[in-house]
C-alpha positions as CSV (number, residue, x, y, z in Angstrom):
1,M,-0.1,0.0,-0.1
2,L,1.5,3.5,-0.9
3,Y,0.2,5.4,1.9
4,G,0.4,4.5,5.6
5,G,-2.6,4.6,8.0
6,Y,-5.8,2.5,7.8
7,L,-5.8,-1.1,6.6
8,S,-7.4,-1.2,3.2
9,E,-10.7,-2.9,2.5
10,K,-10.4,-4.5,-0.9
11,R,-12.5,-6.6,-2.9
12,G,-10.1,-9.4,-3.4
13,A,-8.2,-9.4,-6.8
14,L,-11.1,-7.4,-8.4
15,L,-10.6,-4.0,-9.9
16,S,-12.2,-1.2,-8.0
17,T,-13.3,2.1,-9.4
18,Y,-13.5,5.1,-6.8
19,V,-14.6,8.7,-7.2
20,V,-13.8,11.5,-5.0
21,S,-14.6,15.2,-5.2
22,D,-14.1,18.7,-3.3
23,I,-11.1,17.9,-1.3
24,H,-10.4,21.7,-0.8
25,G,-7.1,21.6,0.8
26,A,-7.9,18.9,3.2
27,L,-4.6,17.1,2.4
28,R,-4.4,14.7,5.4
29,P,-8.0,13.7,5.3
30,F,-7.5,12.9,1.6
31,T,-4.4,10.9,2.1
32,E,-6.1,9.0,4.9
33,L,-9.1,8.4,2.7
34,I,-7.1,6.9,-0.2
35,S,-5.3,4.8,2.3
36,K,-8.4,3.7,3.7
37,I,-9.6,2.4,0.4
38,G,-6.1,0.9,-0.4
39,F,-5.5,3.0,-3.6
40,D,-2.1,2.5,-4.8
41,A,-1.5,4.6,-8.1
42,S,1.4,2.4,-9.0
43,S,-0.2,-0.9,-8.8
44,G,-2.6,-0.5,-11.8
45,K,-5.3,-2.4,-9.8
46,D,-7.8,0.4,-9.3
47,E,-8.9,3.6,-11.0
48,L,-9.4,6.9,-9.1
49,Y,-11.5,9.8,-10.5
50,L,-11.1,13.1,-8.7
51,L,-14.0,15.6,-9.7
52,G,-12.5,19.0,-9.0
53,D,-12.1,21.7,-6.3
54,Y,-8.8,20.7,-4.9
55,A,-7.9,23.9,-3.5
56,D,-9.4,26.8,-1.4
57,W,-11.0,26.7,2.0
58,G,-8.5,24.4,3.6
59,T,-5.2,25.6,4.9
60,H,-3.2,23.1,2.7
61,S,-4.6,24.0,-0.7
62,V,-1.2,24.4,-2.7
63,E,0.1,21.2,-1.1
64,T,-2.9,19.3,-2.0
65,V,-2.8,20.6,-5.5
66,G,0.9,19.4,-5.7
67,F,0.1,16.0,-4.1
68,I,-2.6,15.5,-6.7
69,M,-0.6,16.5,-9.5
70,D,1.9,13.8,-8.6
71,L,-0.9,11.3,-8.4
72,D,-2.2,12.4,-11.7
73,K,1.0,11.3,-13.4
74,S,-0.4,7.7,-13.1
75,P,-2.7,6.6,-16.0
76,H,-5.0,5.3,-13.4
77,V,-5.8,8.7,-11.9
78,H,-8.2,11.0,-13.8
79,C,-8.6,14.6,-12.6
80,L,-11.4,16.9,-13.7
81,M,-12.0,20.7,-13.5
82,G,-14.0,22.2,-10.7
83,N,-15.2,25.7,-10.2
84,H,-12.5,26.6,-7.7
85,D,-9.9,25.1,-10.1
86,L,-11.3,27.5,-12.8
87,M,-11.1,30.4,-10.7
88,F,-7.5,29.6,-9.6
89,L,-6.7,29.3,-13.3
90,H,-8.2,32.6,-14.2
91,G,-6.4,34.2,-11.2
92,I,-3.0,32.9,-12.8
93,E,-4.1,34.1,-16.1
94,K,-4.9,37.8,-14.7
95,D,-1.6,37.8,-12.8
96,K,0.2,37.0,-15.9
97,K,-1.4,40.2,-17.5
98,G,-0.6,42.3,-14.3
99,I,-4.2,42.1,-13.1
100,C,-5.2,41.4,-9.5
101,P,-7.2,38.0,-8.9
102,D,-11.1,38.3,-8.9
103,S,-12.3,39.2,-5.4
104,N,-15.2,36.9,-5.8
105,W,-12.5,33.9,-5.7
106,Y,-9.9,35.6,-3.5
107,V,-12.5,36.6,-0.8
108,A,-16.0,35.0,-1.2
109,N,-14.7,31.7,-2.1
110,K,-11.7,31.7,0.2
111,G,-9.0,31.5,-2.5
112,S,-6.6,33.9,-0.5
113,K,-4.6,31.2,1.2
114,T,-4.3,29.4,-1.9
115,W,-3.1,32.5,-3.8
116,D,-0.8,33.6,-1.0
117,D,0.9,30.3,-0.9
118,Y,1.0,30.0,-4.7
119,E,2.9,33.3,-4.8
120,K,5.7,31.9,-2.7
121,L,6.3,29.1,-5.3
122,S,9.2,29.2,-7.6
123,K,8.4,30.1,-11.4
124,E,9.0,26.5,-12.5
125,H,6.4,25.3,-9.8
126,K,4.0,27.9,-10.8
127,D,4.2,27.2,-14.4
128,A,3.6,23.5,-13.8
129,I,0.4,24.2,-11.8
130,Y,-0.7,26.5,-14.6
131,E,-0.1,23.9,-17.3
132,W,-1.9,21.2,-15.1
133,L,-4.9,23.4,-14.5
134,L,-5.1,24.0,-18.4
135,S,-5.0,20.2,-18.9
136,L,-8.0,19.4,-16.6
137,A,-11.1,17.9,-18.4
138,F,-14.8,19.1,-17.7
139,S,-16.2,15.5,-17.9
140,I,-15.4,11.9,-18.2
141,D,-17.3,8.7,-19.1
142,I,-16.8,5.7,-16.6
143,T,-18.0,2.2,-17.5
144,V,-18.4,-0.2,-14.7
145,G,-19.8,-3.5,-15.7
146,K,-22.9,-2.7,-17.6
147,K,-23.4,0.6,-16.3
148,L,-22.4,3.9,-17.9
149,Y,-21.8,7.1,-15.9
150,M,-20.6,10.5,-16.6
151,A,-18.4,12.1,-14.0
152,A,-18.3,15.9,-13.9
153,H,-17.9,18.5,-11.2
154,A,-21.5,19.8,-11.4
155,Y,-23.2,19.0,-14.7
156,P,-22.6,17.1,-17.9
157,Y,-20.2,18.5,-20.7
158,F,-20.3,17.0,-24.2
159,G,-17.6,19.3,-25.7
160,N,-19.8,22.1,-26.7
161,R,-21.2,20.6,-29.8
162,G,-23.7,22.3,-31.9
163,R,-26.9,23.2,-30.0
164,L,-25.7,21.2,-27.0
165,G,-23.4,24.0,-26.5
166,R,-26.0,26.4,-25.3
167,I,-27.0,23.9,-22.4
168,Y,-24.1,21.8,-21.7
169,T,-21.3,24.6,-21.5
170,K,-18.0,24.6,-19.5
171,S,-19.6,27.0,-17.1
172,E,-22.5,24.9,-16.5
173,A,-20.2,21.8,-16.0
174,V,-18.6,23.4,-13.0
175,W,-21.3,26.0,-11.7
176,H,-24.8,24.2,-12.1
177,R,-26.7,23.3,-8.8
178,A,-28.4,20.2,-9.6
179,G,-32.1,19.6,-8.4
180,I,-32.8,16.8,-6.2
181,D,-34.9,14.9,-9.0
182,E,-33.2,16.5,-11.9
183,D,-32.5,14.5,-15.1
184,P,-29.1,15.9,-16.3
185,F,-29.3,14.2,-19.6
186,R,-32.9,15.3,-20.5
187,N,-31.6,17.7,-23.1
188,Y,-28.9,15.1,-24.4
189,H,-30.0,13.3,-27.5
190,G,-26.9,11.5,-28.5
191,R,-26.5,7.8,-28.8
192,K,-24.9,7.1,-25.3
193,R,-27.4,6.0,-22.5
194,Y,-26.0,7.2,-19.2
195,D,-27.4,5.5,-16.0
196,A,-26.2,8.6,-13.8
197,L,-24.3,11.7,-13.5
198,I,-21.7,11.7,-10.5
199,I,-20.9,15.0,-9.1
200,G,-19.4,17.1,-6.5
201,H,-19.9,20.9,-6.1
202,T,-23.1,20.9,-4.0
203,P,-22.7,19.5,-0.4
204,T,-24.8,16.5,0.1
205,S,-26.5,18.2,3.1
206,Y,-28.3,20.2,0.6
207,F,-30.0,17.2,-1.1
208,R,-30.6,15.5,2.3
209,Y,-32.4,18.6,3.5
210,L,-34.5,18.8,0.4
211,R,-35.4,15.0,0.7
212,A,-36.2,15.0,4.5
213,G,-37.7,18.6,4.5
214,R,-35.6,19.4,7.7
215,V,-32.0,19.8,8.8
216,T,-30.6,16.6,10.0
217,E,-27.9,16.1,12.7
218,E,-26.2,13.2,11.1
219,P,-22.7,13.6,9.3
220,N,-22.9,14.0,5.5
221,T,-23.2,10.9,3.4
222,V,-23.1,10.2,-0.3
223,F,-26.5,11.1,-1.9
224,F,-28.1,8.6,-4.6
225,G,-30.9,10.3,-6.6
226,K,-32.8,9.1,-9.6
227,K,-30.2,10.2,-12.1
228,I,-27.4,12.0,-9.9
229,I,-25.1,10.7,-7.4
230,A,-23.6,13.4,-5.3
231,I,-20.5,13.0,-3.4
232,D,-19.4,16.3,-2.0
233,C,-19.7,15.7,1.7
234,G,-18.8,19.2,2.8
235,A,-15.0,18.8,3.4
236,K,-14.5,22.5,2.7
237,A,-16.2,23.3,6.1
238,M,-13.7,20.9,8.1
239,E,-11.5,23.6,9.5
240,Y,-14.4,26.0,10.4
241,P,-15.8,25.2,13.8
242,E,-17.6,28.5,13.5
243,F,-19.9,26.9,11.0
244,G,-21.5,24.8,13.6
245,R,-23.5,21.7,12.2
246,E,-22.0,22.2,8.7
247,C,-18.4,21.7,10.3
248,E,-19.7,18.9,12.5
249,G,-21.1,17.0,9.6
250,A,-18.3,17.6,7.1
251,R,-16.4,14.6,5.8
252,L,-14.6,13.6,2.7
253,A,-16.0,10.7,0.8
254,A,-14.9,8.1,-1.7
255,L,-17.5,6.1,-3.5
256,R,-16.6,2.7,-5.0
257,L,-18.8,2.2,-7.9
258,E,-18.8,-1.6,-8.3
259,D,-20.9,-2.0,-5.1
260,E,-21.8,1.5,-4.3
261,K,-19.8,1.2,-1.0
262,C,-18.9,4.6,0.5
263,F,-15.8,5.5,2.5
264,Y,-15.3,8.6,4.9
265,T,-12.9,10.6,6.7
266,E,-13.6,13.3,9.2
267,Y,-11.4,16.2,10.1
268,K,-11.3,15.1,13.8
269,E,-10.5,11.5,12.7
270,V,-7.1,12.6,11.4
271,T,-6.3,15.6,13.9
272,E,-6.8,13.8,17.3
């Protein structure tokens, strides 16, 4: 096993496919999570899909980006663009033109720590982050057995082809807020038949609230809707006790697609 910590829970010699999203600088919870699932990027036994939002909020955002960039060197790790990654990219592009990063990212979306740490890096490291962010895809298809999933940060993306480009844009792919019973493929008329869209972006506490009609006390869990599987369990709030229940319920989740088993780490689990 590549990372120390938990004993892994494997499915014998079978290939396992994992999806994780919205790490938000929670580096230690993330490394403990991939240790818990027993993922080893060098083994070729499993596939890991990361659905964006690697930085911001958490205090180890730039370190998290660097760690994931190293992971992404493996052909068995697949990284997608999130809205925070896109804001980070735009901030770098503005800086190259002598313009300050957008305050909507720097302040409202807690990108200040990310940017402050980024500015301390060498030019070589900065350039590597920039090129990596540029390389991130906005969606990916995942086939598991007889099921076909699309994974994206928030909404399907088909490459802005023809009339689909007015509905399934790159902006929607990272910013859209999905409804609890929304069919994200209802305006797609291509040949593929997707079983579900796997997303991050919107914390699952939102979907649980809509389903239950009330705020629940339990920690966040992966949400399974009719055509949407939401896996952002609110890790961005892990380091913010002033957020009360949102912090207390925050976890980082990994979903194994073969059997829909969920794995979690909590902030207190790796800091005590």
